[in-house]
PDB file of N, CA, C and O in Angstrom:
ATOM      1  N   MET A   1     140.717  94.729 124.693  1.00  0.00           N
ATOM      2  CA  MET A   1     139.756  94.727 125.768  1.00  0.00           C
ATOM      3  C   MET A   1     139.863  96.037 126.544  1.00  0.00           C
ATOM      4  O   MET A   1     140.928  96.645 126.656  1.00  0.00           O
ATOM      5  N   LYS A   2     138.709  96.442 127.074  1.00  0.00           N
ATOM      6  CA  LYS A   2     138.660  97.665 127.867  1.00  0.00           C
ATOM      7  C   LYS A   2     137.726  97.411 129.052  1.00  0.00           C
ATOM      8  O   LYS A   2     136.691  96.759 128.917  1.00  0.00           O
ATOM      9  N   ILE A   3     138.111  97.935 130.206  1.00  0.00           N
ATOM     10  CA  ILE A   3     137.262  97.855 131.386  1.00  0.00           C
ATOM     11  C   ILE A   3     137.009  99.278 131.864  1.00  0.00           C
ATOM     12  O   ILE A   3     137.936 100.071 132.031  1.00  0.00           O
ATOM     13  N   ILE A   4     135.746  99.579 132.079  1.00  0.00           N
ATOM     14  CA  ILE A   4     135.366 100.903 132.576  1.00  0.00           C
ATOM     15  C   ILE A   4     134.811 100.734 133.984  1.00  0.00           C
ATOM     16  O   ILE A   4     133.931  99.906 134.221  1.00  0.00           O
ATOM     17  N   ARG A   5     135.329 101.519 134.902  1.00  0.00           N
ATOM     18  CA  ARG A   5     134.808 101.559 136.273  1.00  0.00           C
ATOM     19  C   ARG A   5     134.085 102.880 136.440  1.00  0.00           C
ATOM     20  O   ARG A   5     134.678 103.948 136.288  1.00  0.00           O
ATOM     21  N   ILE A   6     132.808 102.804 136.752  1.00  0.00           N
ATOM     22  CA  ILE A   6     132.014 104.010 136.949  1.00  0.00           C
ATOM     23  C   ILE A   6     131.794 104.163 138.449  1.00  0.00           C
ATOM     24  O   ILE A   6     131.286 103.259 139.114  1.00  0.00           O
ATOM     25  N   GLU A   7     132.179 105.307 138.960  1.00  0.00           N
ATOM     26  CA  GLU A   7     132.162 105.536 140.404  1.00  0.00           C
ATOM     27  C   GLU A   7     131.631 106.924 140.707  1.00  0.00           C
ATOM     28  O   GLU A   7     131.306 107.698 139.807  1.00  0.00           O
ATOM     29  N   ALA A   8     131.551 107.220 141.996  1.00  0.00           N
ATOM     30  CA  ALA A   8     131.163 108.558 142.461  1.00  0.00           C
ATOM     31  C   ALA A   8     132.024 108.895 143.674  1.00  0.00           C
ATOM     32  O   ALA A   8     132.414 108.009 144.434  1.00  0.00           O
ATOM     33  N   ASP A   9     132.313 110.172 143.848  1.00  0.00           N
ATOM     34  CA  ASP A   9     133.166 110.603 144.964  1.00  0.00           C
ATOM     35  C   ASP A   9     132.549 110.269 146.321  1.00  0.00           C
ATOM     36  O   ASP A   9     133.280 110.020 147.280  1.00  0.00           O
ATOM     37  N   TRP A  10     131.230 110.259 146.421  1.00  0.00           N
ATOM     38  CA  TRP A  10     130.535 110.014 147.680  1.00  0.00           C
ATOM     39  C   TRP A  10     130.389 108.522 147.999  1.00  0.00           C
ATOM     40  O   TRP A  10     129.860 108.166 149.052  1.00  0.00           O
ATOM     41  N   CYS A  11     130.846 107.664 147.114  1.00  0.00           N
ATOM     42  CA  CYS A  11     130.656 106.216 147.236  1.00  0.00           C
ATOM     43  C   CYS A  11     131.860 105.563 147.925  1.00  0.00           C
ATOM     44  O   CYS A  11     132.915 105.436 147.302  1.00  0.00           O
ATOM     45  N   PRO A  12     131.735 105.143 149.203  1.00  0.00           N
ATOM     46  CA  PRO A  12     132.878 104.530 149.887  1.00  0.00           C
ATOM     47  C   PRO A  12     133.311 103.212 149.249  1.00  0.00           C
ATOM     48  O   PRO A  12     134.501 102.898 149.243  1.00  0.00           O
ATOM     49  N   GLU A  13     132.375 102.443 148.715  1.00  0.00           N
ATOM     50  CA  GLU A  13     132.738 101.192 148.052  1.00  0.00           C
ATOM     51  C   GLU A  13     133.645 101.450 146.846  1.00  0.00           C
ATOM     52  O   GLU A  13     134.571 100.688 146.569  1.00  0.00           O
ATOM     53  N   CYS A  14     133.355 102.533 146.144  1.00  0.00           N
ATOM     54  CA  CYS A  14     134.142 102.885 144.957  1.00  0.00           C
ATOM     55  C   CYS A  14     135.579 103.231 145.321  1.00  0.00           C
ATOM     56  O   CYS A  14     136.528 102.743 144.707  1.00  0.00           O
ATOM     57  N   VAL A  15     135.717 104.074 146.323  1.00  0.00           N
ATOM     58  CA  VAL A  15     137.025 104.629 146.659  1.00  0.00           C
ATOM     59  C   VAL A  15     137.823 103.710 147.585  1.00  0.00           C
ATOM     60  O   VAL A  15     138.993 103.432 147.323  1.00  0.00           O
ATOM     61  N   ILE A  16     137.206 103.248 148.645  1.00  0.00           N
ATOM     62  CA  ILE A  16     137.923 102.479 149.661  1.00  0.00           C
ATOM     63  C   ILE A  16     138.188 101.050 149.211  1.00  0.00           C
ATOM     64  O   ILE A  16     139.302 100.546 149.355  1.00  0.00           O
ATOM     65  N   PHE A  17     137.167 100.396 148.666  1.00  0.00           N
ATOM     66  CA  PHE A  17     137.308  98.977 148.344  1.00  0.00           C
ATOM     67  C   PHE A  17     137.820  98.717 146.932  1.00  0.00           C
ATOM     68  O   PHE A  17     138.691  97.870 146.738  1.00  0.00           O
ATOM     69  N   MET A  18     137.294  99.430 145.952  1.00  0.00           N
ATOM     70  CA  MET A  18     137.597  99.069 144.571  1.00  0.00           C
ATOM     71  C   MET A  18     138.851  99.728 144.001  1.00  0.00           C
ATOM     72  O   MET A  18     139.480  99.151 143.113  1.00  0.00           O
ATOM     73  N   LYS A  19     139.231 100.890 144.467  1.00  0.00           N
ATOM     74  CA  LYS A  19     140.418 101.539 143.909  1.00  0.00           C
ATOM     75  C   LYS A  19     141.679 100.694 144.075  1.00  0.00           C
ATOM     76  O   LYS A  19     142.423 100.547 143.105  1.00  0.00           O
ATOM     77  N   PRO A  20     141.962 100.129 145.259  1.00  0.00           N
ATOM     78  CA  PRO A  20     143.170  99.295 145.384  1.00  0.00           C
ATOM     79  C   PRO A  20     143.146  98.062 144.466  1.00  0.00           C
ATOM     80  O   PRO A  20     144.169  97.691 143.892  1.00  0.00           O
ATOM     81  N   VAL A  21     141.987  97.441 144.337  1.00  0.00           N
ATOM     82  CA  VAL A  21     141.854  96.279 143.443  1.00  0.00           C
ATOM     83  C   VAL A  21     142.099  96.715 142.005  1.00  0.00           C
ATOM     84  O   VAL A  21     142.803  96.043 141.252  1.00  0.00           O
ATOM     85  N   TRP A  22     141.522  97.824 141.641  1.00  0.00           N
ATOM     86  CA  TRP A  22     141.674  98.383 140.292  1.00  0.00           C
ATOM     87  C   TRP A  22     143.141  98.646 139.973  1.00  0.00           C
ATOM     88  O   TRP A  22     143.620  98.323 138.885  1.00  0.00           O
ATOM     89  N   ASP A  23     143.843  99.231 140.929  1.00  0.00           N
ATOM     90  CA  ASP A  23     145.267  99.532 140.730  1.00  0.00           C
ATOM     91  C   ASP A  23     146.080  98.255 140.540  1.00  0.00           C
ATOM     92  O   ASP A  23     146.980  98.215 139.700  1.00  0.00           O
ATOM     93  N   GLU A  24     145.776  97.219 141.303  1.00  0.00           N
ATOM     94  CA  GLU A  24     146.476  95.936 141.161  1.00  0.00           C
ATOM     95  C   GLU A  24     146.212  95.315 139.791  1.00  0.00           C
ATOM     96  O   GLU A  24     147.136  94.837 139.134  1.00  0.00           O
ATOM     97  N   ILE A  25     144.965  95.325 139.369  1.00  0.00           N
ATOM     98  CA  ILE A  25     144.607  94.756 138.059  1.00  0.00           C
ATOM     99  C   ILE A  25     145.328  95.504 136.948  1.00  0.00           C
ATOM    100  O   ILE A  25     145.832  94.884 136.010  1.00  0.00           O
ATOM    101  N   SER A  26     145.384  96.820 137.042  1.00  0.00           N
ATOM    102  CA  SER A  26     146.031  97.599 135.977  1.00  0.00           C
ATOM    103  C   SER A  26     147.524  97.301 135.892  1.00  0.00           C
ATOM    104  O   SER A  26     148.102  97.342 134.806  1.00  0.00           O
ATOM    105  N   ARG A  27     148.153  97.002 137.024  1.00  0.00           N
ATOM    106  CA  ARG A  27     149.586  96.627 136.998  1.00  0.00           C
ATOM    107  C   ARG A  27     149.779  95.215 136.445  1.00  0.00           C
ATOM    108  O   ARG A  27     150.744  94.960 135.725  1.00  0.00           O
ATOM    109  N   GLU A  28     148.886  94.316 136.771  1.00  0.00           N
ATOM    110  CA  GLU A  28     149.023  92.923 136.346  1.00  0.00           C
ATOM    111  C   GLU A  28     148.623  92.699 134.887  1.00  0.00           C
ATOM    112  O   GLU A  28     149.080  91.746 134.255  1.00  0.00           O
ATOM    113  N   PHE A  29     147.778  93.566 134.360  1.00  0.00           N
ATOM    114  CA  PHE A  29     147.304  93.429 132.982  1.00  0.00           C
ATOM    115  C   PHE A  29     147.516  94.742 132.230  1.00  0.00           C
ATOM    116  O   PHE A  29     146.549  95.436 131.915  1.00  0.00           O
ATOM    117  N   PRO A  30     148.766  95.086 131.940  1.00  0.00           N
ATOM    118  CA  PRO A  30     149.048  96.387 131.319  1.00  0.00           C
ATOM    119  C   PRO A  30     148.494  96.540 129.900  1.00  0.00           C
ATOM    120  O   PRO A  30     148.392  97.660 129.401  1.00  0.00           O
ATOM    121  N   ASP A  31     148.137  95.434 129.244  1.00  0.00           N
ATOM    122  CA  ASP A  31     147.606  95.525 127.881  1.00  0.00           C
ATOM    123  C   ASP A  31     146.120  95.866 127.835  1.00  0.00           C
ATOM    124  O   ASP A  31     145.580  96.153 126.767  1.00  0.00           O
ATOM    125  N   ILE A  32     145.465  95.837 128.983  1.00  0.00           N
ATOM    126  CA  ILE A  32     144.041  96.151 129.026  1.00  0.00           C
ATOM    127  C   ILE A  32     143.860  97.646 129.283  1.00  0.00           C
ATOM    128  O   ILE A  32     144.480  98.218 130.180  1.00  0.00           O
ATOM    129  N   VAL A  33     143.008  98.256 128.489  1.00  0.00           N
ATOM    130  CA  VAL A  33     142.690  99.667 128.684  1.00  0.00           C
ATOM    131  C   VAL A  33     141.712  99.749 129.850  1.00  0.00           C
ATOM    132  O   VAL A  33     140.661  99.110 129.841  1.00  0.00           O
ATOM    133  N   MET A  34     142.072 100.540 130.845  1.00  0.00           N
ATOM    134  CA  MET A  34     141.231 100.686 132.031  1.00  0.00           C
ATOM    135  C   MET A  34     140.912 102.158 132.228  1.00  0.00           C
ATOM    136  O   MET A  34     141.805 103.002 132.298  1.00  0.00           O
ATOM    137  N   GLU A  35     139.624 102.447 132.315  1.00  0.00           N
ATOM    138  CA  GLU A  35     139.182 103.830 132.395  1.00  0.00           C
ATOM    139  C   GLU A  35     138.251 104.001 133.599  1.00  0.00           C
ATOM    140  O   GLU A  35     137.418 103.138 133.880  1.00  0.00           O
ATOM    141  N   VAL A  36     138.400 105.100 134.290  1.00  0.00           N
ATOM    142  CA  VAL A  36     137.529 105.421 135.421  1.00  0.00           C
ATOM    143  C   VAL A  36     136.693 106.633 135.030  1.00  0.00           C
ATOM    144  O   VAL A  36     137.220 107.658 134.598  1.00  0.00           O
ATOM    145  N   LEU A  37     135.375 106.495 135.190  1.00  0.00           N
ATOM    146  CA  LEU A  37     134.458 107.586 134.888  1.00  0.00           C
ATOM    147  C   LEU A  37     133.703 107.957 136.153  1.00  0.00           C
ATOM    148  O   LEU A  37     133.356 107.092 136.958  1.00  0.00           O
ATOM    149  N   ASN A  38     133.451 109.251 136.324  1.00  0.00           N
ATOM    150  CA  ASN A  38     132.759 109.726 137.506  1.00  0.00           C
ATOM    151  C   ASN A  38     131.289 109.992 137.176  1.00  0.00           C
ATOM    152  O   ASN A  38     130.968 110.830 136.333  1.00  0.00           O
ATOM    153  N   TYR A  39     130.420 109.273 137.849  1.00  0.00           N
ATOM    154  CA  TYR A  39     128.973 109.322 137.640  1.00  0.00           C
ATOM    155  C   TYR A  39     128.417 110.737 137.801  1.00  0.00           C
ATOM    156  O   TYR A  39     127.545 111.150 137.037  1.00  0.00           O
ATOM    157  N   ASP A  40     128.907 111.466 138.771  1.00  0.00           N
ATOM    158  CA  ASP A  40     128.370 112.797 139.058  1.00  0.00           C
ATOM    159  C   ASP A  40     128.931 113.903 138.182  1.00  0.00           C
ATOM    160  O   ASP A  40     128.309 114.956 138.044  1.00  0.00           O
ATOM    161  N   LYS A  41     130.075 113.683 137.601  1.00  0.00           N
ATOM    162  CA  LYS A  41     130.733 114.751 136.847  1.00  0.00           C
ATOM    163  C   LYS A  41     130.452 114.711 135.352  1.00  0.00           C
ATOM    164  O   LYS A  41     130.783 115.654 134.635  1.00  0.00           O
ATOM    165  N   ASP A  42     129.843 113.627 134.875  1.00  0.00           N
ATOM    166  CA  ASP A  42     129.566 113.517 133.443  1.00  0.00           C
ATOM    167  C   ASP A  42     128.172 112.934 133.238  1.00  0.00           C
ATOM    168  O   ASP A  42     127.979 111.724 133.355  1.00  0.00           O
ATOM    169  N   GLU A  43     127.211 113.786 132.936  1.00  0.00           N
ATOM    170  CA  GLU A  43     125.816 113.375 132.758  1.00  0.00           C
ATOM    171  C   GLU A  43     125.660 112.334 131.643  1.00  0.00           C
ATOM    172  O   GLU A  43     124.779 111.476 131.706  1.00  0.00           O
ATOM    173  N   GLU A  44     126.507 112.415 130.641  1.00  0.00           N
ATOM    174  CA  GLU A  44     126.419 111.504 129.501  1.00  0.00           C
ATOM    175  C   GLU A  44     126.645 110.045 129.915  1.00  0.00           C
ATOM    176  O   GLU A  44     126.081 109.131 129.312  1.00  0.00           O
ATOM    177  N   ILE A  45     127.461 109.834 130.932  1.00  0.00           N
ATOM    178  CA  ILE A  45     127.764 108.483 131.399  1.00  0.00           C
ATOM    179  C   ILE A  45     126.498 107.748 131.816  1.00  0.00           C
ATOM    180  O   ILE A  45     126.326 106.568 131.511  1.00  0.00           O
ATOM    181  N   LYS A  46     125.615 108.453 132.516  1.00  0.00           N
ATOM    182  CA  LYS A  46     124.390 107.831 133.036  1.00  0.00           C
ATOM    183  C   LYS A  46     123.556 107.225 131.918  1.00  0.00           C
ATOM    184  O   LYS A  46     123.034 106.119 132.056  1.00  0.00           O
ATOM    185  N   THR A  47     123.433 107.941 130.822  1.00  0.00           N
ATOM    186  CA  THR A  47     122.615 107.433 129.725  1.00  0.00           C
ATOM    187  C   THR A  47     123.406 106.509 128.799  1.00  0.00           C
ATOM    188  O   THR A  47     122.889 105.482 128.357  1.00  0.00           O
ATOM    189  N   LYS A  48     124.628 106.861 128.513  1.00  0.00           N
ATOM    190  CA  LYS A  48     125.425 106.035 127.597  1.00  0.00           C
ATOM    191  C   LYS A  48     125.582 104.613 128.115  1.00  0.00           C
ATOM    192  O   LYS A  48     125.464 103.655 127.352  1.00  0.00           O
ATOM    193  N   TYR A  49     125.850 104.472 129.422  1.00  0.00           N
ATOM    194  CA  TYR A  49     126.064 103.152 130.003  1.00  0.00           C
ATOM    195  C   TYR A  49     124.883 102.677 130.853  1.00  0.00           C
ATOM    196  O   TYR A  49     124.967 101.637 131.506  1.00  0.00           O
ATOM    197  N   ASN A  50     123.790 103.433 130.845  1.00  0.00           N
ATOM    198  CA  ASN A  50     122.580 103.057 131.584  1.00  0.00           C
ATOM    199  C   ASN A  50     122.904 102.694 133.037  1.00  0.00           C
ATOM    200  O   ASN A  50     122.625 101.583 133.490  1.00  0.00           O
ATOM    201  N   ILE A  51     123.492 103.641 133.749  1.00  0.00           N
ATOM    202  CA  ILE A  51     123.972 103.411 135.108  1.00  0.00           C
ATOM    203  C   ILE A  51     122.896 103.774 136.120  1.00  0.00           C
ATOM    204  O   ILE A  51     122.319 104.861 136.083  1.00  0.00           O
ATOM    205  N   SER A  52     122.645 102.844 137.016  1.00  0.00           N
ATOM    206  CA  SER A  52     121.710 103.107 138.103  1.00  0.00           C
ATOM    207  C   SER A  52     122.344 102.865 139.464  1.00  0.00           C
ATOM    208  O   SER A  52     121.745 103.182 140.491  1.00  0.00           O
ATOM    209  N   LYS A  53     123.548 102.307 139.483  1.00  0.00           N
ATOM    210  CA  LYS A  53     124.230 101.977 140.733  1.00  0.00           C
ATOM    211  C   LYS A  53     125.735 102.115 140.530  1.00  0.00           C
ATOM    212  O   LYS A  53     126.261 101.818 139.457  1.00  0.00           O
ATOM    213  N   VAL A  54     126.416 102.571 141.578  1.00  0.00           N
ATOM    214  CA  VAL A  54     127.877 102.627 141.536  1.00  0.00           C
ATOM    215  C   VAL A  54     128.425 101.831 142.717  1.00  0.00           C
ATOM    216  O   VAL A  54     127.780 101.773 143.764  1.00  0.00           O
ATOM    217  N   PRO A  55     129.577 101.231 142.579  1.00  0.00           N
ATOM    218  CA  PRO A  55     130.368 101.156 141.357  1.00  0.00           C
ATOM    219  C   PRO A  55     129.748 100.192 140.344  1.00  0.00           C
ATOM    220  O   PRO A  55     129.083  99.220 140.701  1.00  0.00           O
ATOM    221  N   THR A  56     129.989 100.496 139.082  1.00  0.00           N
ATOM    222  CA  THR A  56     129.615  99.613 137.979  1.00  0.00           C
ATOM    223  C   THR A  56     130.861  99.371 137.146  1.00  0.00           C
ATOM    224  O   THR A  56     131.640 100.287 136.880  1.00  0.00           O
ATOM    225  N   PHE A  57     131.033  98.126 136.743  1.00  0.00           N
ATOM    226  CA  PHE A  57     132.165  97.732 135.903  1.00  0.00           C
ATOM    227  C   PHE A  57     131.610  97.244 134.578  1.00  0.00           C
ATOM    228  O   PHE A  57     130.751  96.363 134.542  1.00  0.00           O
ATOM    229  N   VAL A  58     132.106  97.822 133.483  1.00  0.00           N
ATOM    230  CA  VAL A  58     131.669  97.440 132.151  1.00  0.00           C
ATOM    231  C   VAL A  58     132.891  96.912 131.413  1.00  0.00           C
ATOM    232  O   VAL A  58     133.892  97.612 131.259  1.00  0.00           O
ATOM    233  N   PHE A  59     132.792  95.669 130.960  1.00  0.00           N
ATOM    234  CA  PHE A  59     133.874  95.019 130.228  1.00  0.00           C
ATOM    235  C   PHE A  59     133.511  95.053 128.751  1.00  0.00           C
ATOM    236  O   PHE A  59     132.451  94.573 128.349  1.00  0.00           O
ATOM    237  N   LEU A  60     134.406  95.627 127.945  1.00  0.00           N
ATOM    238  CA  LEU A  60     134.161  95.797 126.513  1.00  0.00           C
ATOM    239  C   LEU A  60     135.184  95.009 125.707  1.00  0.00           C
ATOM    240  O   LEU A  60     136.331  94.843 126.123  1.00  0.00           O
ATOM    241  N   ASN A  61     134.747  94.526 124.545  1.00  0.00           N
ATOM    242  CA  ASN A  61     135.706  93.865 123.655  1.00  0.00           C
ATOM    243  C   ASN A  61     136.444  94.926 122.838  1.00  0.00           C
ATOM    244  O   ASN A  61     136.270  96.125 123.059  1.00  0.00           O
ATOM    245  N   ASP A  62     137.256  94.479 121.905  1.00  0.00           N
ATOM    246  CA  ASP A  62     138.063  95.407 121.106  1.00  0.00           C
ATOM    247  C   ASP A  62     137.218  96.304 120.198  1.00  0.00           C
ATOM    248  O   ASP A  62     137.703  97.320 119.700  1.00  0.00           O
ATOM    249  N   PHE A  63     135.962  95.930 119.987  1.00  0.00           N
ATOM    250  CA  PHE A  63     135.069  96.733 119.148  1.00  0.00           C
ATOM    251  C   PHE A  63     134.176  97.645 119.975  1.00  0.00           C
ATOM    252  O   PHE A  63     133.240  98.255 119.458  1.00  0.00           O
ATOM    253  N   GLU A  64     134.482  97.731 121.286  1.00  0.00           N
ATOM    254  CA  GLU A  64     133.730  98.559 122.234  1.00  0.00           C
ATOM    255  C   GLU A  64     132.313  98.029 122.481  1.00  0.00           C
ATOM    256  O   GLU A  64     131.433  98.778 122.905  1.00  0.00           O
ATOM    257  N   ASP A  65     132.095  96.738 122.215  1.00  0.00           N
ATOM    258  CA  ASP A  65     130.819  96.106 122.530  1.00  0.00           C
ATOM    259  C   ASP A  65     130.859  95.632 123.973  1.00  0.00           C
ATOM    260  O   ASP A  65     131.854  95.061 124.420  1.00  0.00           O
ATOM    261  N   GLU A  66     129.782  95.870 124.693  1.00  0.00           N
ATOM    262  CA  GLU A  66     129.722  95.420 126.081  1.00  0.00           C
ATOM    263  C   GLU A  66     129.591  93.896 126.127  1.00  0.00           C
ATOM    264  O   GLU A  66     128.721  93.308 125.484  1.00  0.00           O
ATOM    265  N   ILE A  67     130.467  93.285 126.894  1.00  0.00           N
ATOM    266  CA  ILE A  67     130.470  91.830 127.032  1.00  0.00           C
ATOM    267  C   ILE A  67     129.922  91.422 128.396  1.00  0.00           C
ATOM    268  O   ILE A  67     129.099  90.512 128.493  1.00  0.00           O
ATOM    269  N   VAL A  68     130.381  92.096 129.447  1.00  0.00           N
ATOM    270  CA  VAL A  68     129.992  91.771 130.817  1.00  0.00           C
ATOM    271  C   VAL A  68     129.804  93.074 131.582  1.00  0.00           C
ATOM    272  O   VAL A  68     130.484  94.070 131.337  1.00  0.00           O
ATOM    273  N   ARG A  69     128.850  93.035 132.525  1.00  0.00           N
ATOM    274  CA  ARG A  69     128.623  94.186 133.408  1.00  0.00           C
ATOM    275  C   ARG A  69     128.445  93.646 134.822  1.00  0.00           C
ATOM    276  O   ARG A  69     127.747  92.656 135.041  1.00  0.00           O
ATOM    277  N   ARG A  70     129.084  94.309 135.770  1.00  0.00           N
ATOM    278  CA  ARG A  70     128.928  93.953 137.183  1.00  0.00           C
ATOM    279  C   ARG A  70     128.681  95.230 137.977  1.00  0.00           C
ATOM    280  O   ARG A  70     129.312  96.259 137.736  1.00  0.00           O
ATOM    281  N   ASN A  71     127.755  95.146 138.926  1.00  0.00           N
ATOM    282  CA  ASN A  71     127.460  96.266 139.816  1.00  0.00           C
ATOM    283  C   ASN A  71     127.909  95.916 141.218  1.00  0.00           C
ATOM    284  O   ASN A  71     127.877  94.755 141.627  1.00  0.00           O
ATOM    285  N   GLY A  72     128.328  96.934 141.948  1.00  0.00           N
ATOM    286  CA  GLY A  72     128.730  96.734 143.327  1.00  0.00           C
ATOM    287  C   GLY A  72     130.176  96.281 143.442  1.00  0.00           C
ATOM    288  O   GLY A  72     130.937  96.298 142.474  1.00  0.00           O
ATOM    289  N   ILE A  73     130.528  95.880 144.643  1.00  0.00           N
ATOM    290  CA  ILE A  73     131.899  95.444 144.907  1.00  0.00           C
ATOM    291  C   ILE A  73     132.122  94.076 144.277  1.00  0.00           C
ATOM    292  O   ILE A  73     131.321  93.160 144.462  1.00  0.00           O
ATOM    293  N   ILE A  74     133.201  93.947 143.540  1.00  0.00           N
ATOM    294  CA  ILE A  74     133.594  92.648 143.002  1.00  0.00           C
ATOM    295  C   ILE A  74     135.048  92.396 143.378  1.00  0.00           C
ATOM    296  O   ILE A  74     135.842  93.326 143.515  1.00  0.00           O
ATOM    297  N   SER A  75     135.374  91.138 143.538  1.00  0.00           N
ATOM    298  CA  SER A  75     136.720  90.786 143.981  1.00  0.00           C
ATOM    299  C   SER A  75     137.707  90.817 142.824  1.00  0.00           C
ATOM    300  O   SER A  75     137.330  90.753 141.654  1.00  0.00           O
ATOM    301  N   LYS A  76     138.963  90.914 143.179  1.00  0.00           N
ATOM    302  CA  LYS A  76     140.037  90.847 142.188  1.00  0.00           C
ATOM    303  C   LYS A  76     139.950  89.527 141.443  1.00  0.00           C
ATOM    304  O   LYS A  76     140.121  89.479 140.225  1.00  0.00           O
ATOM    305  N   LYS A  77     139.686  88.461 142.175  1.00  0.00           N
ATOM    306  CA  LYS A  77     139.577  87.133 141.567  1.00  0.00           C
ATOM    307  C   LYS A  77     138.478  87.106 140.510  1.00  0.00           C
ATOM    308  O   LYS A  77     138.673  86.554 139.427  1.00  0.00           O
ATOM    309  N   GLU A  78     137.331  87.695 140.815  1.00  0.00           N
ATOM    310  CA  GLU A  78     136.230  87.718 139.853  1.00  0.00           C
ATOM    311  C   GLU A  78     136.584  88.538 138.616  1.00  0.00           C
ATOM    312  O   GLU A  78     136.244  88.150 137.498  1.00  0.00           O
ATOM    313  N   ILE A  79     137.259  89.656 138.805  1.00  0.00           N
ATOM    314  CA  ILE A  79     137.673  90.469 137.656  1.00  0.00           C
ATOM    315  C   ILE A  79     138.627  89.676 136.768  1.00  0.00           C
ATOM    316  O   ILE A  79     138.495  89.688 135.544  1.00  0.00           O
ATOM    317  N   ILE A  80     139.581  88.992 137.378  1.00  0.00           N
ATOM    318  CA  ILE A  80     140.540  88.194 136.604  1.00  0.00           C
ATOM    319  C   ILE A  80     139.822  87.073 135.862  1.00  0.00           C
ATOM    320  O   ILE A  80     140.159  86.784 134.714  1.00  0.00           O
ATOM    321  N   GLU A  81     138.841  86.438 136.493  1.00  0.00           N
ATOM    322  CA  GLU A  81     138.079  85.382 135.823  1.00  0.00           C
ATOM    323  C   GLU A  81     137.330  85.924 134.599  1.00  0.00           C
ATOM    324  O   GLU A  81     137.276  85.269 133.559  1.00  0.00           O
ATOM    325  N   ILE A  82     136.760  87.110 134.731  1.00  0.00           N
ATOM    326  CA  ILE A  82     136.065  87.726 133.601  1.00  0.00           C
ATOM    327  C   ILE A  82     137.061  88.039 132.488  1.00  0.00           C
ATOM    328  O   ILE A  82     136.777  87.784 131.318  1.00  0.00           O
ATOM    329  N   ILE A  83     138.211  88.582 132.833  1.00  0.00           N
ATOM    330  CA  ILE A  83     139.239  88.894 131.845  1.00  0.00           C
ATOM    331  C   ILE A  83     139.639  87.637 131.087  1.00  0.00           C
ATOM    332  O   ILE A  83     139.757  87.664 129.862  1.00  0.00           O
ATOM    333  N   LYS A  84     139.845  86.558 131.788  1.00  0.00           N
ATOM    334  CA  LYS A  84     140.263  85.297 131.147  1.00  0.00           C
ATOM    335  C   LYS A  84     139.167  84.726 130.253  1.00  0.00           C
ATOM    336  O   LYS A  84     139.465  84.113 129.228  1.00  0.00           O
ATOM    337  N   GLN A  85     137.912  84.918 130.623  1.00  0.00           N
ATOM    338  CA  GLN A  85     136.802  84.426 129.791  1.00  0.00           C
ATOM    339  C   GLN A  85     136.671  85.199 128.493  1.00  0.00           C
ATOM    340  O   GLN A  85     136.305  84.647 127.456  1.00  0.00           O
ATOM    341  N   ILE A  86     136.972  86.462 128.567  1.00  0.00           N
ATOM    342  CA  ILE A  86     136.855  87.302 127.354  1.00  0.00           C
ATOM    343  C   ILE A  86     138.097  87.089 126.524  1.00  0.00           C
ATOM    344  O   ILE A  86     138.236  87.685 125.455  1.00  0.00           O
TER     345      ILE A  86
END
């Protein structure tokens, strides 16, 4: 499983709210690949993941197929529930 967080430097929700949650999840689930991509620094991200809002979370299976997508602030509890469902 892989989780991608797409953010932007100008986005307070990305940096203030989601980074601490992201760090906790990465410590609690060390077997999950977690990647952070910057919306403004990589033009390819916008088209590859069809991003229109940040933060965006894309949950991928082992074959890199998108399983779940969430936009905006999501709670640690919701992320864990998605992980358990996949």
